[in-house]
Structures are given as structure tokens and as C-alpha cells.
N, C-alpha and C positions, 0 to 999 in steps of 0.2 A: 367585773366576772372575768372571771382567768380565760385566759384565751387555750383555742384546744391543745392538746396537749401532742407533741411529735410523733407521738405514736400514732393518735390518734389522724394529722396531717398526711403521713405517706403509708400507702398498704403495705402493709407486713408481705414478707418473702414468700410463703405457702400462700396469698390474696396471687401474688405476681405472677406464679408457676401455677395455678388454676388456670388464669385468664392463656397465659400461654398454650397450655392444654387446649383448655378450649376451640383457641385460634389453627392449631395445627389441625384439630378435629372438623372444623368447616370445611365445606367441600372443596370451597375452593384452593383452600391450601393443601388438601390430601392428596399425594402423589398419587398418579394413574397406572395400574397393576400391567397394564398393555404395554405401556411406554416403557417401564423399567425390564418387563419381561424382553421386547423389541431393543433396546437397548442392550442388553449383558447376550442376548442373541447374537447381535450384529455383530459385538465386540470377536465372540467365537467364531463366527465365521471368516472376520476378516483373517486371524489367526491359524484357522483350519489348516494343515499339510497333510495329515492321512484322511482316509475315506473315517476312519473311527472318531476322531476328531469331531464330525457330525452331530452324534449325540450330544454334545454339549450345546451344539445351535440347535438342538430339538427341544433339551430338555424343558429350558423356560418357558417355550411357544406352550408348550405339550400340556404344562402347570395352566397356565393363561387360558388356555383354551377351555380346560377343565373347570376353570370358574367361569365364563363367559365362552361358551358355545359360537357366539356369532362376533369374535373377536377379529376383526379386519386387521387389525395391525400384524395378529398370531398367523391368522391364516394365510396372506399373501407370503409371508415368511415360510412357513412350512411347503406352500407350493413349491417357493424357488427351491428349499431344500430337496425335494422327493425331483424336481427337475435335475439338481445336478447329479443325485442317485443314479438317476435316470442314467443321465452320460458317462458314468464313472464305471457302468458295466462293463465289461470286457466286450468285446467282440465274442460270439458264439455261445455265450453266457448267458442262462435265464436270466430274469428282475426287470431287464429292461421297461419291457409292457405296465409289468405294476406296479412300478415307481412312476410313471407317466400315468396312468391312472389316476393313484393315489394326487398326484398336484394338481390333475386337474381337476379332483373332485375336491380339495381343498381352494383353488380358486373358483369354483363355482359356488361354494357356498359362502365365499369372501363376499359376490356380488349378490346373491340371497338374503344376506343380509338387510340389504334393504327391502321391507315391508311391501312399497310398491312394486319392487321390482319383483320381489319373489310370488304376487297376485300376480301380474300379468304371466307370470314363467306357468304358473300353477294351469295356468291354460291353455298352455302347447302342448303340444305331445310329446312325453318325453319328460317332463318338466322343464320345462330351457331348450327353446327353440329359436330362432331369426328370430322374430319380432323382440323379445326378452332380450338378445344379446346387442340390437341395436339399439335399445332404449336404457342400456348400462349407465351408470353416473356415476361409480368409483375409478377414476383414469387407472388408476395403480391395480384396484381386482382384477379390472377388465386385461391389462397388459400380461398379467402376469397367468389369470384365465384361458386369455388366446393362445400364447406360450406353451404351454402346457396341453391345454387340446391337441394341440399342432404336433408336437412331438408325439401324443399318443396315437395321434391319426395316422403321423409316421409309422411311428414303431408297428401300429397293426397292421397296416399294409390297405390291402383291397379293401377290408373289411368293415373299415372307415369311412367309406364313402359316403356313408348315407349322413355323415356328419358335415360334412364341406359344405352348405350353406349356411349353417349356424357358426361355422368357425370360422368361414370369411366374413359373417357382419359383424362378432364381435373380435377378429382383427380389425378393422376397418373403423371400429368406434372405438377403440383404444385410441388408434392412431389420430384420430379425432380428439379424443379428450386428453392425449398426453401426446404430442406433436413431436417432443422433443427427447421422448424416453425411448433407447435401443430396444428393450424388450417388447415395444408397441411392435417398431418396426420390423423387427425379427420375424417376432407371431404374422404379420401380416405377410411379409417375404414364404414362410412357410405354407401359409394360406392357399398363395396364389400358385403356387409349386404342385403342391399337392389336390388342385380344386379335378377332379374325375374328369368333370365336361367344357369347363371352358381351362384350360391352365395356363399360365400367361408366367411363362419362362423370363422373359428380360423385366416384366415387372417384379417378379417374385428376387431376382438378382440385385434388381437398383433400388428393394427394399431392405433386403441384405446386407447393399451397401453402403446402405445411409445408417442402419444400424451399427455398424463396424466402424462410424463416422463420428458417431454419437457416444461412441465407449469404444474408444481404441485399447482400452485395458482387458476386453474380453475377444478372444480370438474366436470365439464360436460362429456368431453369426460370418466373419470371414471364411470358414471352413465349410458353414453351410451353403455359400457361393460358389466357392469354388468346388464342391460337391456337383451343383449342378453344372457348371460347365465340364465336368472331367465325363459326368453322363453324356454330354455331347460331345465328346470324347477330342475338346481342349485339353491339347500338352501342357501348356502354363497352369491350368489350373488342376492336374493331374500332379504338375509340380509343388505346387501351392501342398496339397494333398499329404506328399512324401514328406515334404520337410515339416508341416503339423505333428503326421506319425509319427517321424525321429523325435520329435519333440523342441521342434525348433521354432515355437510359441513364446510369447512374452504375454505375462498375465498378472493383470491387478488383482486377483484372489488364486492362492496358490494350486487349489484341487480344480479349478478350471483348467489348468496345462493340462492336468492328468485325460481332465471329461475332452479337452481336443485334440488329444493323441489319438484315445479311443474312439473317438468318431469320425477322426480322419481316415485312422487306418478302417473302420467297418467302410466307410464311405469311397473308399480307396478301393476295398473290394470289392464294391458292388459296382465302379465304375470297370473294373476289370471284368466281371461276369458279364457284363452289357454287352461288351466288344464280343463281337463276331471272329474270334481269333481263327476259326477254320478257316474263315476266309480270307483273312491275313495272312496266313501261311498261303493258299493258295495261291495269290495275289505277287507273295512273298518267291513263290516255286516256278512261277510262270516268267517273274523278271529274271532271275535265274536262268531260267533253260533258254530266257530271249540272248541273255548277254552270251552263254555259253554258245549259241548256234552262232552269233554275230561273230563270236573271237574265232570259230572254228570254217566259218565258210570262206572261199576260196578269194582272194583279193581280185578287183574288179578290174581289170584294162581301162 
């Protein structure tokens, strides 16, 4: 009996292509849309030189979010973009609060992609409170949500004091989940400084300095720490702000240099306003009068 033909022993080219096609369609081979969008966005983020370049950072993320509104990889990155947009708003111009608010919304949506946390948050006033914040499970979402909430609270001023317990709980949870994440420590530093009832300025500066040590390429935590010192009248801290406002900063992400300059200028202006210059002038005048009086007084024998 003749053996099988060569054509029967080996699969045809069309059969091989069909098998390869099936394998590529298998769930374990299918590329993740959000990972692809995140990678493309990260490349654009690192290359951005002008504020207009952030459109290319956002585009793949918004497309991914249109396909899956609970895409956490897109949500935390969008929070990051909006936070930078908030810091790029020059002092005296509008828009900072809106960008910070949107960053907070993306950050909270990132957290609420966890169905269990969403159920817990739904039982709290406002849809997200201290209990939900303390129960967050995703460290990346928690870090960016906490930082966004802190910047939003900072931009709003006293009106944001009602959010202080949630902000502090979320920042502490972010640090617990990701102790080596600079953003988590930065959020905690701002939360401690903004607490309207029990502000912890020394703890705030320590957290911001820890953030600066964890991410030397980001100048913002260092500027924020200096702002606390400048508000207390410390000249070395004011010097740090003056240098940053003048552009003497180094950044891993180029646009963060511009953000740091804007923030330093804003913080320096706030520190200047906090100084009682009338009292300073009175002291200088009294000193000058005393020196003149001493110089004009007749010598004693």
C-alpha cells in the first residue's frame, strides 16, 4: 500500500497561516489596548517640550478611555497630565483650579474602578470619603488621586477645608501602599500642610523632602518644601524659590521645569504678601533713627 503523499504529510501554507491567525486572536496573545496607549502616551510625555505637546500625550489616553471608561492605566496618566497643566498656568491667570479639579476626577475614577471600593464609597457622603480613602487598594491610583486632590484643595483655598480628612486619609494610604513613590510622599506633604485643624508643617516638609529624594529629577517637591519655609520667613527657602523662579532647576521631564518656575514665582509672591512690610519698614525706620541719634549725640567724657 503506498504511503501518504508529501502533500498529505506536511500542512499546506494556507493551513499554517490559518493556525497562526487563530493563535494571534487568542486572548493570551492579543495586545492590551491600554498598555499600548500608555506606552505611546509615555513616549510623548517624555518628549514634550511645549504645553501644546501635551495634546499628543492625551490623545491615546482619551481614545483608550472611550473604549473602556474604567481603564486605570489611562486614568492615572490623564490625572498626571492635568496636574502638569495646572502648574503650567502662569501666576495671575485662570485655569489652575479647573485643571486640578479634572485631575482629581480622573484620579478618583481610577480608584473607583475597583468595584468593592466603589460600593464602599457610595455609602459615604459625597460619594468618596475618609473610609473609602483608607481602603484604597491600587497604589498608583491612590498616589495620583491624592496629589491631584491636594493641588485642587491648594488652588481652591479655604473652601477646600471640608475635604481635609479625606485628603489626609488618602495620602497616608498612598504612602502605605507605595512607600517608595515620590508622588505619594508629595501628596502627604501637601495634605499635612493644608490641614485646617491640625497642620503639621514639620511633617509636611519632611514628606516633601522625602519626595524630592525619591525623585531627584522632579523639582516640584523641592519647590513646595521651600514654599513652606518662605511662608515662615526663612531666607534660605526664599532663595530656593528665587532661583527656581529664575529657571535654575533641572528636570527629567522638560515641561516640569516650566511648571516649577511658575509655581516658585507664585509661592514667592504669596510669601511676599505674607510678610508685614509695614512692620518691616517701621523697624528699619526705628533702627535708622536710633543710629542717627547715636551719631549726633555729644561724646561722653
